[in-house]
N, C-alpha and C positions, 0 to 999 in steps of 0.2 A: 432937236437935231441929234442929241446924244442917244435918245431912245431909238430914233430911226436908224442910226448907224449900228446900234447894238442889235436891232432886229435883223438888219441886213447881214451882219457878221455871224449871228447865232447859228444859222444852218451850217456854215463852214466849220465852226467850232464843234458842233455836234458830230459832223462827219469825221473830223479828225479824231474826236474822242472814240467814235465807233470803230474807226480803222485801227486805232491804238489797241482797243480791247480785242479786236479780231487778231491782231498780230501777237498779242500776249497769249491768247488762247491757242494760236497755231504753234507758238514757241513751246507752250506747255505740252501740247500733243507730241511735238517732236522729241522733247526731253523724255516724256513717258515712253514713247516707242523705243528710243535708244536704251533706256533703263531696262525695259522688258527684255530686249535682246541680250544685254549684258548679264542680267539675272539668269536667263535661260542657259546661257553658256556656262555660267558658274555651276548651276545645278547639274548640267550634263557632265562636266568635269568630275563632280563629286560622285555621280552615278558610275561613270566609267572607272573610277578608282576603287569604289567600295563594293559595287555589285558583283557577286560571284559569277554572273553571266556576262560580265563585261567583255567586249571584243578585244580589249588590250591584253596581250599575252601576259601571263602571271610573272614571267621572268623579267618583264619590262615595267611592271607597276612601281617598282622601287624608284625608278627615275622619271616616272610620269609626273609632269608638272602642269598638264592641261592641254587641251586641243589647241591647234594653231588656226587662227582666223585672220581674215582681212579686217581692217578697222571698220567699225560700224559706219555705213554710208547710206543715208536714207534716200539718196538719189536712185538707189536700186530697189526701192519699195514702191509698189504700184497698186492701185485699185483698178482691177480689170474685169471686163465682162467676158465670161467664157462663152465662146461661140460653139454651141453644140451641133453635132452632126444629126441631120434628120434620120439618117440610116447608118448608125454606127457600124464600123467595119471590124470584124474579128481577124486577128492575126496571131502569129507566134513571136514572142519576144525572147531573144537569146540571152542566156545567163553566163556568168563567169566560168561555169563548169561545162559549158557547151550544150546544156540541155535547153529545152524549149518550154515556155509557159504560155498558156492561153491568155490572150489579152484582147481588149477592145479599144479601138480608137474613138474616144468619147467626144472630144472637142479640141479647141485650140485657143491660145491667147495671142493677140497681136499687141506689140508695144515697141518702144524704141530705146536703144542704149546709145547715148551721145549722138543723137540724130540718125543712127543706123536702124532701119526697120528690122524687127525681129519677130519670128513666129515660133511658138513652141506648142507641140501637141501634148494633150493630156490623155492619159490612158486609165483604163480599169484593168487590174490584174484579176482575172476571173476566179482563180482559186482563193485569193484574198477576200473577194466579195462575199464568199460564203460565211466567213467568220466576221468580217467587218463591212457590212453593207454601206455603200455610199463612199467608200474610200477611193480617192482620186490620186493618181500617181503621175508626177512630172519629173522624169529623168532628163538630164541635158548634158551636153558637152559644150565647151567654149574655148577660146584662144589661150586661156591660162593653163589648160590641161598639160600635164607632164613637165611644166615649168614652175608654176605657182600653185596649181591645184592638182588633185589626184587625177591620174591619167585615165581612170575608168569612169570619169564623169561624176556628177553630183545629183542629188535628189531634192525635190520639194514634194510635199503632199498636202492634201486638202480633204475636208469632209464635204461631200456634195450638199448643196443647198438649193432652195427653190428660186432664189433671186438671180442666180448665175453670176453674181458679183463676188469676186474673191480678192483678198489681200495677198498679192504675190510679192513676197519680201525675200529677195535673194540674199539678204543678210542671214536668213535662216537656212540657206542651202547647206546640206550636210553630205558627208561622204558615205558611200556604201559600207556595210560592215566588213567587206572584204579588204578595205583599205588599211586595216590596222595590224595585219600580220598574223592573226589567229586563224587556224585552219577550221574548216567545217561550214563556212558560209558559201552561199550560192546566190549571187547578186545579179539582178537584171542589168543588162548593158544598154545604155541609152541608144535607141535607134538613130541611124545617121540623119534622119529627117529632123532630129532635135539637136543637131550640131550648129552652134552659133559661131559666126566668124569674127565676133567681137570678143574682147577680153572683159569678162564679167568678174571684176575684182570685189566680190562680196561673198560672205559666207565662209565655209571651212576651207582651209588650205591643204597643201600637199603633205604627205606622210601621216596625216591623221592626228598627230599629236606633236607637241613641242618637246624637244630633248633638252 
């Protein structure tokens, strides 16, 4: 009887053990992803402080203590399929200096923020393609602009791949170089079709750096 009960219970025990291992692996992945984001932010702070080509004005480097970010929140990290257009459309993207750059509407991502459906277009900047083939550009606006995040929107970028599956992590969203107060930059402005009506509280915050 004992052996029979043991055999009946064994599958459940093994299932619980497998679930426990899966949960542990998931937790490890989550911790690794968060650690990667934190390390990246620290490295960027160091580069912005020490690099002579930093967008932080020289007069403000003495008080620079690091860029300002929303807390890491992996709910804003997605694995998404890029839905490519069969016939990509060329257009002109407006920049912060009022000039126009040749661009291509390459595809789009569909996802949801707090159950709100969202769509963001992904572009190719055609002048950038000549130096960096396969570079994909995702500029966006959201409800945090001018309050919690930079009014000119934020960016994500990707390297084109053959699977069309991309890790879209808004914790990595960054400000245009124009955000930091140094002259000489000419930044693409996110097209209105990439304006989200939800507050996307992830990635870099307003002012570009913490005072």
